[in-house]
C-alpha positions, -999 to +999 in steps of 0.1 A: +067+065-141+079+034-121+072+000-132+044-018-113+056-041-086+040-068-065+037-071-027+065-098-028+088-078-050+083-047-028+090-065+007+121-083-010+137-049-017+123-031+015+098-009-002+071-005+027+050+022+012+030+016-019+001+030-040-021+017-071-018+042-099-055+041-104-062+059-070-071+093-079-058+109-049-018+110-047-020+110-008-036+077-007-009+048+001-007+016+018+021+008+045+029-029+046+048-050+074+077-067+062+086-099+079+118-120+069+116-102+035+079-112+028+049-088+031+029-094+066-007-101+065-019-069+074-014-035+061-025+004+068-045+022+043-037+061+047-063+082+028-078+117+036-111+101+026-110+077+058-121+105+082-146+119+057-162+084+058-161+081+095-132+056+095-100+056+114-068+070+096-051+046+090-075+018+084-061-017+093-066-044+067-055-078+056-047-088+021-073-114+022-099-087+027-092-069-004-083-100-026-048-088-038-024-116-046+011-113-032+025-116-066-001-094-084+019-063-099-004-037-092+016-013-070+039+016-074+064+028-048+052+057-029+074+082-014+068+106+013+077+140-008+047+129-035+024+138-006+031+174-006 
């Protein structure tokens, strides 16, 4: 298992696709925008449950909406091959 990283750490090394290890569905992930080496204000949440809940997939959210600090280490890199 990888070490937890923050949004700032991920953006600094160019990792755009992240997930939280507590999420039960491995297909759930967020895609962040990276602007000048920092996470952008918005992100896209991809989840198979979005459609079941009547939401668009992806959902466009802001970090302020979900109250996650840019230096909070709560993410793992998420690679496309993990979705299979």
